[in-house]
N, C-alpha and C positions, 0 to 999 in steps of 0.2 A: 473533050467529050466527057471527061470525068471530074470536071472542077467542083461538083457538088459532093465529090467524096474528099473529107478531111483525112489528110495522110501524108505520109512521106513519100515523094514523088522521085522517080529516076532520074540520072542526070544525063544518061545515054540512052536512046533507043537499043534496046536488046535485039531488035530484028524480028523477021517475021517467022523464025523458028518459034519463039515463045509467045506469039500472038494469043494462040487458044489460052496459054497459061494465063496471061494478063486477064482475059477476059474472066475466067473463072473467078481469078483472086479480087477483081475489081468489083464484080457482081455479088459474090460473097460478101465484102466489106460492107456493100449498101445492104444488103439483108442482114447481115448482122446489127448494124445502127438499127434498123426499124424493128428488131424484137425477133428475127425469123432464124432462131439459133440454128435449128437441126439443119435447114435447107443451106445455110452457109457453112456449116461445118462439114456437110457431105462434099461442097463443092469445094472447100481449101483442102480437104483431103485428097481429093480427085488431083488437085493441082499439083499439090506435093509429089504423088506419085510420078507425075509426068517427069519431075527432075530427075528420079532415080535411074539413070540411064549410064550406060559406060563411058559415052563422049561428053557429058556434061561439062559445060562450058563455064564461065566466070558469070555470066548473066544469067544463067540457069540456076547458079549457085546462090545469086543475089536474090532471083524470086523463091527459091526455095525459103530462104532465112524469113522473107517477108511474108509468105504464107505460113510458116510454122509459128511466127510471131502472132499473125492472127489468130491462130487456133489457141494458142497459150491463152491471149486474152479472153477468148470463148469459154475456155475451160474454166478459167477462174470464176467467170459470171455464173458457171453452171455447179459452182460450190467444188470442182476438181481441183484444188490447188495443188496435190502431189503432181498432176497431169500438167498443170500450169508450168509447173517449174520444170518438169521434164523437156518438154516442148521449148520452153526459152532457152534452155540450155542447147538443145538441137539445133535452134535457130542462130544461138551465138556461134558454134561451130560451124555452121553454113557460112556466117559472115566472115570468119575468119578465112575459110578455105576461098571464098570469091576475092577476099583483098588480097589473098596471097598472089593469085593469079592474074589480079588486073587493079589492083591497089582501088580508086575510090571512083573509078571509070563510071559505074552505075550509080553512085551514092551508096554504097553498101555502109560507109563509114554511119551515115545517118541512121541506118537501118539499126546497126548495132547500138547505138545510142538508145534509140526507141526501145529495143528489147529491153536494154537495163532498165530504162524508166519503169517499163511494165512490170518486168519482175521484180523490182523495188514496191510495187504497190502490193504485189502477192506476199512478198516477204512482211510488208509492213502488216498485211490481214492476219500474217500466222505470228505475229509478235515478234519477229526477228528483226528487230529494229537496226541493230548494228551492221546488218548485211543488208538492208534496205539502204540505209546511208551510205555504205561503201558503193551499191551499183549508182545510186545517183550521183555521188562525186564523179565516178567514172563518166557518167552521160555528160554532166556540167562540165568535165576536163574537155570532151570533145566537142560541145556545142557552144561554150563560151555564154555569151550574150546574145548569140543568135543573130539574126539579118531577114534577108528577105526571102530565103530558100527554106529549105528543109529544117535547117540549122533554128530559125526563127519560131518554127510550131514545136520544135525539140525544146526549145528553151522556155516556151510557155509550160509545155507537159511538164518539165523536170521542176519547175520554179513552183508550179501549182502542186507536185506531189510534195515537194518540201513544206509548201504551208500546210498541207493537210497532217504530214507526219509531226511538224510542231504543235499542231493543235491537240493531237493524240498525246503528246508529251506535256500538255498544260503550259507551254512556252508561249504565251498567246502573245504577247508585244513582239516577238520575232515573227510568228505566224500571220500577224497583221501585217507587218512590213512585207513577208513573202506574198502574201494574197494581192496586197496594192500592187507589187511589181508585176506579177502575172497578169492583172488587171490591165496595167498599161501595156505589157507586151502584147496581150492578147486585142486590146483595141486597134492597137497600131498594125496588126497583122492579120488577123482575121477575126473581127467582131461575135461571128458564131461562137467563139469560145469563151468569151466574157461570162457565159453561164456559170463555168466553173467556179472563178473567183468570187463570184457573188455569193454562191453557195458556200464557200470558204468563208467570208465576211460574216454571213449570218450565222455559221457554227460558232465562230467567236463572239459575235454579240450574243449568241443564247446561252453561251458559257460563262458571259458576265450578266446575264438575265435582263439583258437588255431586250426584250420580246417585241418590241414594236419594229426596232431596226432590224432585228433578224428577219421579221415576216415580209418587209419591204425589200430586202435585199431577196429573199426567197421567191418573192413574186416577181422580181426582175428576172432571176434564174430559169424561171419556168417558162416565161414569154421569149427568153432569147430561145431556149432549147426547143419551143414549138417551133418557132420562127424557122430555127434550122433545119428540121424537119427531125428531130431526136427525141421520140414521144417517151424511149425509155428512160433517159436522163431526165426530161420533164417530169416523169413519174417521182424520181428521186425528191426533186425539189417540191413536188407536192407531198410526198411521205414527210419531209422534215417541217412542210407548213403544218401538218397535222400535229407534229411533236410540240412545234411552238404553242400552237392553238390549246393543247394539253394544259401546257406551263403557264397558259396564261388563264385557265379555268374554264375554257370553253371545251367541254368534254364532248358536246354531239359533233361539233364542227372536226373535234379531232379524231374521233373515231370514224367520221365520214370519210375525211381526207386520206387517213391511214389504210382505211379498206380499199377505196379506189386504187391507190398507189399499191398495194400489195396485189390486187388483180391486174392491174398492169404489169407488174412484174411477173407474174405466173403466166399470163398471156404471151409474155415476151420469152418464156423459155428461160427465167432466171431465179431458180430455186432458192439459191443464197441470198438473193436481194429480198426475195420474198418473204424467207424465214425471219431475216432483220426487220421486217414490217411485221410480221406477226408477233414477234416480240414487242415490238411497241404497242401492236393493240392490247396483248396481255397487260402490259403495263398501266395502258391506260383504264382497262377494265377493272385493273386490282384498285387504281385510283379512284374509280368510280363506286366502288362499293359492290363489285362483282368477282369474288376471289373464284366462284366456279367457272365464270366464263373464262377469266384470267389462266385458271391452270389448263382449262381445256385447249386454249389456244398456246400456252406456252411448251407443254410438253412435246409435240411434233417439232417446234422451233429449234429447241434445244437439241434434239436429235440431229438436225439438220445442221446447226452450227458446231456441234462437235463433232462431226462426221469430217466437215470441211476444215476444221481447225480454226475457225475466225475467233481467235482470241479474245478481243474487246468484247464483242456481243455476245460470246457465250458466258464472259463473267458478269456482263450484266445481266443477263436472262437468270443464270443462278443465283445472282444477289436478289432479284425479285421473285425468284421462288422461294428463298430464304424469308423474305417479307411476307409472303402469302401463308408460309408454316407459322411464322411468328404470330402472325394476326390469328391463326387458330389456335394458338397456344401449343402447337406441336414444336417443342423446344429442340429436340435433338435433332428432327430433321430439318429445322430452322439452320442450327449450327452446321450442318453437314454441308448446307447449301452453299452458305455464307463461306465456310473454308475453301471448298472447292474454286468459288470465285477468286478468293484471295490468292489460291495458289496460281491460278490461270495469270492472274495480272503481278505477281511475283515474276514468274517466268519471262513475262514481257519486260519486266522492269518499270512498269507503270507505278512509281511510288505513291504519288498522291492519290491512286485508286485505292493501295491498300489502306491507307488512313481512312477513305470514306469507307471502305466495307467495314473496317474498325468499327467505326462511328454507328453505322447500321446496326453492328451486332451489340454496341453499347445501348442503343434503344431499345432492341428487342429484350436483352437481359433485364433491363431497368423495368420494362413494363411486366416482365415474366415476375420479377422481385416484388410488383404490386399487387399479385394475384396470389402469393403464397399466405398460409396462415400463421406458421411459425416465426416469430420475431429474430430466432437466429437463423432461420432460412433466409428470410430478407434480408438480412445484413450480410450474409455470404455472398448472394447474388448481388447485393448493391458494390459490394467491394469489387466484385469480379466486374460488372458493368464499367465502375470507376477506372479499373485496371485498363481497360479498352479505351474508355473516352478520353482520358487525359492525355496520353501520348499522343492519339491521333488528333485532340484539339491542338496541341502543341505543334504539332507537324504540320497542319494547316494553317497555324499562324505564322510559322517561320516561312511557309512558303509566299506568303505576301510580300516578303521583303525581296523575292526574285522579281516582283514587277516594278517597273520603270514608274515614276509618280504620275498620277493622273487619273482619270478615269479607270482604266481598269484594276488599279490596285485598291481603289476606295470600293468599288463594287465587289471586288474579291473579298475585302475585310468584311464589308455590310453584310453579304449574303452566304460566306462560308466559314470565315475564321472565326467572327463573333459568336453565331450561333452555335458553332462547336465549342467552345470555350464556354458558353452559357450553360450548355449541358452539363460539361465537366464542373463547372463551380455549383451547380445544383446537386449533383451527386455528392460533393465534398461537403456542402451545406447537409445533406441527410445523413452524410455520416456522421456529422458533428466534428469536423477538424477543421477549427478555426485558424489554427497557425498557417495551414496549407492554403485556405482561402485568402490569408492576408498576402501570402507571398504571391498567389497567383495575380491578383489584382496589382501588385508591385510589379510583376514580370509583365504584364500587358501595359504597364503605364510606361515602358522602357521606351526610348526615343531611340531612333536607328540612326547610323553614320550615312553621310552622304557619299563617301568614298569607299568603293568596293575593288578589290584587286582582282575580281575574277566572279561569273555568275555563279549563283547557286547551283549546283549540281544535285538534282532529285535522284535518288535510287529505289505469342506468341500465345499466349492465351493458355489457360489453364482451364478445370474441369468444372462442368455443372451441367449436364451431365455428359460425361464424356468429352469436356470440352478441351481439345488439344491445342498445341501450340505448336503452328505452322513456322518453324523456326525461319527551075525551070526546063527540064526535060519533058518526055511525053509522061503522063500520069501513071503511076504503078502506085496504087493505093496501100497503105500500110498503117493499121489501125494504131497508131502510136497515142491513142488518146482515149484511154480510159478517164485519164485528167482529173481523177477525183481521189487520189490517194498518195501518200507521201514521202521529204525527209531534209536535213542537214541543220546544223547549228551555227552558222556562221554568220548570221544577222545579228549586228550590234544591238543592244539594249542597255540603255542605263539602269543601273541596279544599285540598290543598298546593300552596304555592308550588314552582315547580322549584328544585331545589338549584343549589348554586353550581358555576361550574368549579374545578378543582385545578390548583395549580402544584406539580408534585412534587420538582423540581429545577430551583432557580435557575439552574444553570449550562448547563442543556439546553434546548433548543427542545421542547416537550411533543410527544411522539408521537401522543397521543390527540386532541389539539385540532382537527387537520386532518380527523379521522374524524368529530367532533362537528358540525363544521361542513359536511361532505359528508353526514351523516345530515338535517341540517336541510334542505339544500336539497333531497336525495332526496325526502322525505316531506311538506315544506312546513311544517312546526310546530318550534316551540322545544323542545328537550331538556334545556337547562340555561339558567340565568339568567346574566346580565352579570357578575354578580360573582364575582371570582376571590380564592381562597383560597388562602394558603400552607400546604403540609401538613409542611414540614420543620421 
């Protein structure tokens, strides 16, 4: 009678003793899926209390684990990440207690795997990627490649989560492989879940600036979620459609879609999701030339995201705040916002994003230089902009060598690496450094090796003013499926080896080599091999 609930089922009936508990838990799962969070939370807490009795048996402990796991998922959605982690820990303790008494008689092992997947999602949200990876590895050790039972559902969840984490790490080739595997598993096991890998494939396409493909995937995701009776997750697909529309230049459609999605999350009692959408609307307003509206939307969003510890969205919000300040020539405030964003990403190990934030800073400082009257001040600011621009350009250029040959690599080069280097070259020319311009052009022309021993592993600023350097049984539902957040790096992807260093002029010290060394120091990964090739 609970076939409409997507979740982990019990292997064996827990008997009449826990019938009331099961009814509460299953009803709460349905309410949570439709956005009625307060009612679902109250029911789950009532269900959990029923298990705290002196003579609790293994079936009761198994049920406690399920209800606590469901509560953890609801807590994360409301922005209570600390509570989500605490509840997940309690759920795992209940799993171990149930298993010690009855083994896997009630399907508790699958529940434990599900809690690990959901906790990994919370850890990823907080930027604790190594811990998230460990939890997903633990879950995958339990479920393997899945099957027709609970393990099949959990394999979908874990692989979907892996895809999301890989997207966050900019390992897009591996992320696409994980998303395609998730789609294959979901199509075979429960087509209602295919909306999640469709959304991940859309995110990958969007990262590669293939907006038409992204929109097509997101429309599919929305249709699947609506057909499955999941309006909250459908709203997430609508939100992503809004982001894609903005990037395609359709500001009106983007704003409309984002506002509709934010309202759906607010109505569904999910303030953290609503804050994410408020950030997106602020970004859209800024791009549309309305900084006042952007600031109005952004402030409350930053507060919610900071309180929740939502690392990636907080960093992006701070970066947009920096953009707003920079556009208004509030240089000190812009720098403070950019640096806070930089530090959030540094703590999360998102090294590509460090380079991207530095590029934004470089553009802001270069614009600032164009507004000063003193030639000396202008040159000083241009040199600072160049100190930010060139290392970030060298880093993004090196990252393209981590892509397998094909569409993804070419699109990365065209939309990220080449524009970044073009800005650095323009600044070098403005500073009249012809020798460095010459070496940069040679550097960009270097070919890459077709043999790579290992994948590329991705891992501070001076003053102006105060510019500082950041150095099959009865159904017993369990919401194993936020199914949208991530991890693991063992999908193979063919990669290029790093290209060599170049010696352009044998009679002169290299002007570029010190910048290569600084880039590797600043971002923590190699951008060229140790091999040196003469170009003359």
